[in-house]
C-alpha positions, 0 to 999 in steps of 0.5 A: 756618043749621044743616043737621044739628042732630044734629051741629051742621053749618051750611050755611057749613061744608058750602060750605067743604067743597065749595070744597076738593074734590068732596065727598059728604055722607059726606066732610063727616061724616068731616071733622067726625069724626062720623057721620049720626044720624037722616039727615033732613039728607042731602037738604039737605046734598046740595043745598047741595053740588051748588049750591056745586060748580055755582057753582065749576064756573061760576066756573072756566069764567069764569076760564078764558075770561078767561085765554084772552082775555089776550094772551101775553107777548112 
């Protein structure tokens, strides 16, 4: 779905940016080589970034817990 109509930025693009590093709306725009125009998309963009980053943190925590359960090689 399009989140920013002015710059044609989709929710999947935003999630991709969030998965690479801790990200801000400004970083998403810079990565696309554009700037916010009307700004109506910023709240939704922030929400998607927060949701995606929270999912990554949870996934990382689960992976590290699983790694701790594996016995070290002798």
